[in-house]
C-alpha positions as CSV (number, residue, x, y, z in Angstrom):
1,M,20.5,11.5,-25.0
2,I,21.0,8.5,-27.3
3,T,21.5,5.2,-25.5
4,A,22.0,1.5,-26.5
5,M,18.3,0.9,-26.4
6,D,17.9,3.3,-29.4
7,E,19.6,0.7,-31.6
8,F,16.3,-1.4,-31.4
9,P,13.0,-0.7,-33.2
10,I,11.1,-0.1,-29.9
11,H,10.4,3.6,-30.0
12,Q,6.9,4.9,-29.2
13,V,7.4,8.7,-29.7
14,A,9.8,10.8,-31.8
15,Q,12.5,11.1,-29.2
16,P,15.2,9.0,-27.5
17,I,14.1,6.1,-25.2
18,A,15.8,7.8,-22.3
19,W,13.3,10.7,-22.5
20,P,9.8,9.7,-21.2
21,A,6.9,10.7,-23.4
22,S,5.5,12.5,-20.4
23,S,7.1,15.5,-18.8
24,D,5.4,14.9,-15.5
25,R,8.0,15.1,-12.7
26,N,6.4,11.9,-11.2
27,F,7.2,9.6,-14.1
28,Y,8.8,6.4,-12.9
29,D,10.0,3.0,-14.1
30,R,10.5,0.4,-11.4
31,S,11.1,-3.3,-10.6
32,Y,9.7,-4.8,-7.4
33,L,10.7,-8.3,-6.2
34,N,10.0,-10.4,-3.1
35,A,11.2,-13.8,-1.8
36,H,10.5,-16.2,1.1
37,D,11.0,-19.8,2.0
38,R,7.3,-20.7,3.0
39,T,8.1,-20.9,6.7
40,G,7.3,-17.3,7.8
41,D,10.9,-17.1,9.3
42,V,12.3,-14.8,6.6
43,F,10.9,-12.3,4.0
44,V,12.9,-10.3,1.5
45,I,11.7,-7.4,-0.6
46,A,13.8,-5.5,-3.1
47,G,13.2,-2.7,-5.6
48,L,15.1,-0.6,-8.2
49,G,13.6,2.4,-9.8
50,Y,14.4,5.1,-12.4
51,Y,13.0,8.7,-12.2
52,P,14.1,10.4,-15.4
53,N,12.4,13.7,-14.9
54,L,14.0,14.0,-11.4
55,G,17.5,12.8,-12.6
56,V,17.5,10.1,-9.9
57,K,17.7,6.3,-9.7
58,D,17.5,4.4,-6.4
59,G,17.0,1.0,-4.9
60,F,16.5,-0.9,-1.7
61,F,17.0,-4.4,-0.3
62,A,15.0,-5.2,2.9
63,I,14.9,-8.4,5.0
64,R,12.8,-9.3,8.0
65,R,13.7,-12.1,10.3
66,G,11.9,-12.5,13.6
67,D,11.3,-9.0,15.1
68,E,14.1,-7.3,13.1
69,Q,13.4,-5.6,9.8
70,T,16.6,-4.3,8.1
71,A,16.9,-2.3,4.9
72,V,19.8,-1.1,2.7
73,H,19.1,2.1,0.7
74,L,21.0,3.1,-2.4
75,S,20.7,6.2,-4.6
76,D,22.6,8.0,-7.3
77,A,22.3,10.3,-10.3
78,I,20.5,8.7,-13.3
79,D,22.7,7.5,-16.2
80,A,22.2,6.5,-19.8
81,D,22.6,2.7,-19.2
82,R,19.0,1.4,-19.0
83,V,19.9,-2.0,-20.4
84,N,21.7,-2.9,-17.2
85,P,19.6,-1.5,-14.3
86,H,21.8,-0.8,-11.4
87,V,22.4,1.6,-8.5
88,G,25.4,1.3,-6.2
89,G,26.0,-2.4,-5.6
90,L,22.5,-3.3,-6.5
91,R,21.7,-4.6,-10.0
92,I,19.2,-6.6,-11.9
93,D,20.4,-8.6,-14.9
94,V,17.9,-10.0,-17.4
95,P,19.4,-13.1,-19.1
96,D,16.0,-14.3,-20.4
97,P,13.3,-11.6,-20.6
98,L,10.0,-12.6,-19.0
99,R,11.6,-15.9,-17.9
100,S,14.5,-15.3,-15.5
101,L,16.3,-12.5,-13.6
102,H,19.6,-12.2,-11.7
103,L,19.4,-10.0,-8.6
104,V,22.8,-9.0,-7.1
105,L,23.6,-6.9,-4.0
106,D,27.3,-6.4,-3.5
107,D,28.3,-6.2,0.2
108,T,26.7,-3.0,1.5
109,D,26.9,-2.4,5.2
110,G,27.1,-6.1,6.0
111,I,24.4,-7.3,3.6
112,C,24.9,-9.0,0.2
113,A,22.9,-11.3,-2.1
114,D,23.3,-13.3,-5.3
115,L,19.9,-14.5,-6.3
116,T,18.4,-16.0,-9.5
117,W,14.7,-15.8,-10.1
118,T,13.0,-18.3,-12.5
119,G,9.4,-17.7,-13.7
120,L,7.0,-20.6,-13.0
121,F,4.1,-19.2,-15.0
122,D,3.7,-16.7,-17.8
123,V,3.5,-13.0,-16.9
124,V,0.1,-11.4,-16.2
125,Q,-0.5,-8.0,-17.7
126,E,-2.5,-6.2,-15.1
127,Q,-5.2,-3.7,-15.8
128,R,-4.0,-0.1,-16.2
129,H,-4.2,1.7,-12.8
130,L,-5.5,5.3,-12.9
131,M,-6.3,7.6,-10.0
132,R,-7.3,11.3,-9.9
133,Q,-7.6,14.0,-7.3
134,G,-10.1,16.3,-8.8
135,S,-8.8,16.8,-12.4
136,K,-5.2,16.0,-11.5
137,V,-3.8,12.6,-12.4
138,T,-2.0,11.2,-9.3
139,L,-1.4,7.7,-10.6
140,D,-1.4,6.4,-14.1
141,A,0.6,3.1,-14.3
142,Q,1.0,-0.1,-16.3
143,R,2.3,-3.2,-14.6
144,F,2.9,-6.9,-15.2
145,A,3.4,-9.5,-12.6
146,Q,4.8,-13.0,-12.4
147,L,5.3,-15.8,-9.9
148,G,8.5,-17.7,-9.7
149,S,11.2,-19.6,-7.6
150,W,14.5,-18.3,-6.2
151,S,17.9,-19.8,-5.8
152,G,21.2,-18.5,-4.5
153,T,22.5,-17.0,-1.3
154,I,21.9,-14.0,1.1
155,V,24.5,-13.0,3.7
156,V,23.6,-10.8,6.7
157,D,26.5,-9.8,9.0
158,G,28.4,-12.9,8.0
159,E,25.5,-15.3,8.4
160,Q,24.7,-17.1,5.1
161,I,21.1,-17.9,4.1
162,V,20.9,-20.6,1.4
163,V,18.1,-20.0,-1.0
164,D,16.8,-23.3,-2.3
165,P,14.4,-23.2,-5.3
166,S,12.4,-26.2,-4.0
167,T,11.1,-24.0,-1.1
168,W,11.9,-20.4,-2.0
169,I,9.2,-18.6,-4.0
170,G,8.0,-15.1,-4.7
171,S,6.4,-12.6,-7.0
172,R,7.9,-9.8,-9.0
173,D,6.4,-6.9,-11.0
174,R,7.5,-4.3,-13.4
175,S,5.6,-1.0,-13.4
176,W,6.0,2.4,-15.1
177,G,4.0,5.5,-15.5
178,I,3.1,8.3,-13.1
179,R,2.9,8.0,-9.3
180,P,4.1,10.4,-6.5
181,V,7.8,10.3,-6.2
182,G,10.7,12.5,-5.0
183,E,10.2,15.6,-2.9
184,P,6.6,16.7,-2.1
185,E,5.0,19.0,-4.6
186,P,3.5,22.3,-3.6
187,A,0.0,21.7,-2.2
188,G,-1.9,24.3,-4.2
189,R,-5.6,24.6,-3.4
190,P,-6.8,22.0,-0.9
191,A,-8.4,19.0,-2.5
192,D,-12.2,19.3,-2.7
193,P,-13.5,16.9,-1.7
194,P,-10.6,16.0,0.6
195,F,-8.9,12.6,0.2
196,E,-10.5,10.2,2.7
197,G,-8.4,7.1,2.0
198,M,-8.4,3.9,0.0
199,W,-8.7,0.2,0.5
200,W,-6.3,-2.1,-1.3
201,L,-5.7,-5.8,-1.8
202,Y,-3.0,-7.4,-3.9
203,L,-2.6,-11.2,-4.0
204,P,0.0,-12.9,-6.3
205,I,0.1,-16.6,-5.3
206,A,1.6,-19.7,-6.9
207,F,-0.1,-23.0,-6.7
208,D,1.1,-26.3,-8.3
209,D,-0.5,-25.9,-11.7
210,F,-1.7,-22.2,-11.7
211,A,-0.9,-18.8,-10.4
212,L,-3.4,-16.2,-9.1
213,V,-2.9,-12.5,-9.5
214,M,-5.7,-10.5,-7.7
215,I,-5.9,-6.7,-7.4
216,I,-8.8,-4.9,-5.8
217,Q,-9.1,-1.2,-4.9
218,E,-12.1,0.5,-3.3
219,S,-13.1,4.0,-2.4
220,P,-14.1,5.0,1.2
221,D,-17.7,4.1,0.5
222,G,-16.7,0.7,-0.8
223,F,-17.1,1.5,-4.5
224,R,-14.7,-0.8,-6.4
225,T,-12.4,1.3,-8.7
226,L,-10.1,-1.6,-9.7
227,N,-11.1,-5.3,-10.0
228,D,-8.6,-7.6,-11.6
229,C,-8.6,-11.3,-10.7
230,T,-6.6,-13.5,-13.2
231,R,-5.7,-17.1,-13.0
232,V,-2.9,-18.2,-15.4
233,W,-2.4,-22.0,-15.8
234,S,0.9,-23.7,-16.4
235,D,-0.2,-24.6,-19.9
236,G,-0.7,-20.9,-20.7
237,R,-4.5,-20.6,-20.4
238,V,-5.7,-17.4,-18.8
239,E,-9.0,-17.2,-16.8
240,Q,-10.8,-14.4,-15.1
241,L,-12.3,-15.2,-11.7
242,G,-15.1,-12.7,-11.7
243,W,-15.9,-10.2,-8.9
244,P,-14.3,-11.5,-5.7
245,R,-16.0,-11.0,-2.4
246,V,-13.4,-10.3,0.4
247,K,-13.4,-10.5,4.1
248,I,-10.2,-9.3,5.8
249,H,-9.4,-10.7,9.3
250,Y,-7.8,-8.1,11.5
251,V,-6.0,-8.3,14.9
252,S,-8.4,-6.6,17.4
253,G,-7.5,-3.0,18.1
254,T,-5.4,-2.6,14.9
255,R,-5.6,-2.7,11.1
256,M,-3.0,-5.4,10.9
257,P,-4.5,-8.4,9.0
258,T,-4.0,-12.0,9.9
259,G,-5.5,-13.2,6.7
260,A,-8.6,-13.1,4.5
261,T,-11.5,-15.2,3.1
262,I,-12.1,-14.6,-0.6
263,D,-15.0,-16.0,-2.6
264,A,-14.8,-15.9,-6.4
265,T,-16.2,-17.6,-9.4
266,T,-14.5,-19.6,-12.2
267,A,-15.1,-18.9,-15.8
268,G,-17.5,-21.8,-15.9
269,G,-19.6,-20.3,-13.0
270,S,-18.4,-22.6,-10.2
271,P,-17.6,-21.1,-6.8
272,I,-14.0,-21.0,-5.7
273,R,-12.7,-19.9,-2.2
274,F,-9.3,-18.8,-1.1
275,E,-8.4,-18.9,2.6
276,V,-5.4,-16.6,3.1
277,E,-3.1,-16.7,6.1
278,S,-0.3,-14.2,7.0
279,K,2.9,-15.9,8.0
280,L,5.1,-12.8,8.4
281,A,4.5,-9.1,7.7
282,M,6.7,-6.4,6.3
283,P,5.2,-2.9,6.4
284,L,6.3,-1.2,3.2
285,H,6.4,2.2,4.9
286,V,9.0,1.0,7.4
287,G,12.3,1.3,5.5
288,C,11.0,0.3,2.0
289,G,10.0,3.8,0.9
290,Y,6.3,3.3,0.2
291,G,3.3,5.1,1.5
292,G,4.7,8.1,3.4
293,D,7.7,6.2,4.9
294,P,9.5,9.0,7.0
295,D,12.9,7.3,6.6
296,W,13.1,6.6,2.9
297,S,11.2,7.8,-0.2
298,H,11.6,6.8,-3.8
299,G,13.1,9.4,-6.1
300,L,14.5,11.7,-3.5
301,W,17.9,13.2,-4.4
302,K,20.3,12.0,-1.7
303,G,23.5,12.9,-3.4
304,A,25.9,10.9,-5.6
305,G,26.8,7.4,-4.5
306,F,24.5,7.4,-1.5
307,S,24.0,4.3,0.6
308,E,22.8,3.5,4.2
309,R,21.5,0.7,6.3
310,V,18.6,1.1,8.7
311,S,17.1,-1.4,11.2
312,Y,13.9,-1.6,13.1
313,S,12.6,-3.6,16.0
314,M,9.1,-4.7,15.0
315,S,8.2,-5.0,18.7
316,D,9.0,-1.3,19.3
317,P,5.6,0.3,20.2
318,A,6.5,3.3,18.0
319,V,7.1,1.1,15.0
320,V,4.1,-1.1,15.7
321,G,1.9,2.0,16.0
322,R,2.9,3.3,12.6
323,A,3.0,-0.1,10.9
324,T,-0.7,-0.7,11.2
325,F,-1.7,2.4,9.2
326,G,0.0,1.7,5.9
327,M,0.5,-0.8,3.1
328,I,1.8,-4.2,4.4
329,D,3.3,-7.1,2.5
330,H,2.9,-10.5,4.1
331,V,4.3,-14.0,3.4
332,G,1.0,-15.5,2.3
333,R,-0.1,-19.1,2.6
334,V,-3.4,-19.7,0.7
335,V,-5.6,-22.7,0.5
336,C,-7.8,-22.9,-2.6
337,H,-11.2,-24.7,-2.1
338,T,-13.2,-25.8,-5.2
339,E,-16.8,-26.9,-5.6
340,D,-15.9,-30.6,-5.6
341,G,-14.3,-30.4,-2.2
342,A,-10.7,-30.5,-3.5
343,Q,-8.0,-28.3,-1.7
344,Q,-4.7,-27.0,-2.9
345,E,-2.0,-25.1,-1.1
346,G,-0.4,-22.0,-2.6
347,W,2.3,-19.5,-1.5
348,G,3.2,-16.0,-2.4
349,M,2.5,-12.5,-1.3
350,F,-0.5,-11.1,0.5
351,E,-0.5,-7.2,0.4
352,H,-3.2,-5.2,2.1
353,G,-3.8,-1.7,3.2
354,A,-6.9,0.0,4.7
355,L,-6.0,3.6,4.7
356,G,-8.5,6.1,6.1
357,R,-12.2,5.6,5.9
358,H,-13.7,2.3,4.5
359,D,-17.3,1.9,5.3
360,P,-17.6,-1.9,4.5
361,S,-14.8,-2.6,7.0
362,G,-16.3,-0.3,9.7
363,F,-13.4,2.2,9.6
364,T,-15.1,5.6,9.9
365,D,-11.9,7.7,9.7
366,W,-8.1,7.5,9.6
367,L,-7.8,6.2,13.2
368,T,-10.6,3.7,13.6
369,V,-9.3,0.2,14.3
370,A,-10.9,-3.3,14.2
371,P,-13.0,-4.2,17.2
């Protein structure tokens, strides 16, 4: 399958760009974007993914305001046009690679958007993320992230939301590789030892003169399997902030975080602290298709030209009960404290999930909650 991309000298293997080097059914190539206005009143998350070995492409656009979380889902057969990522009325144009994006959702069940994203800092290439279950690779992905501002409009059921770049901010990432997608695979022999869970923190935050991209993953016993804490300055300098020590603050009787305290170290050895506050939460497994979402899963074949809109009341006990046991993105407000007593406010996304057992948090199994 020859496509327009094959015109360019970018090949990595002896086959067309449209064919992944891996035949793994779980190969994926996805964009993720979020946006908010720093008030905690509104939070938008969108994504668009291609799954070549499943023959599927799909996307979503989700918005939370107050107690309502609403998502539009779109899915279709994959096509040869990878230069213009699109599915249904959702598309991502790239006028200036690594600098700006244009996200458009044509009216779909009463929701539409026309948004331009402008990078405030250089992209951060994150560490390669690899997970195994026994000898089987369950995740092998590369990702880059970037902080930026948003401008444009969002319309929900006739109500227009003006997106002003002086206040609207967000992060976006591009990732590709292998992760579970599509229909569940046959189980085979039960895992030995069984999967007991994982602990995850992702914190891309923009400050006035630098951006922070922090990723931490730990095993149930607290062993850190991924530690990536990068600060990129507006002048292009890149700095590692050592081995962060994290304390998550949870609502009693849940695993819903209200914030975190994170202590790290500058390249020069000075202490630096980040006090994180959640201003609005959007569970990714409630309509966004991540982490076992029962209503929407990335890469599923839903038929040609599929679209739907789903809404949730975030005060519904059934939704609240399921929300606390999954990955949750938050509008994040962060105050950075340095050794000289200076403080600086930053905004972005605070993503956290404590799934299953995590000894350092006192979670002894899948159902344990914070005291």
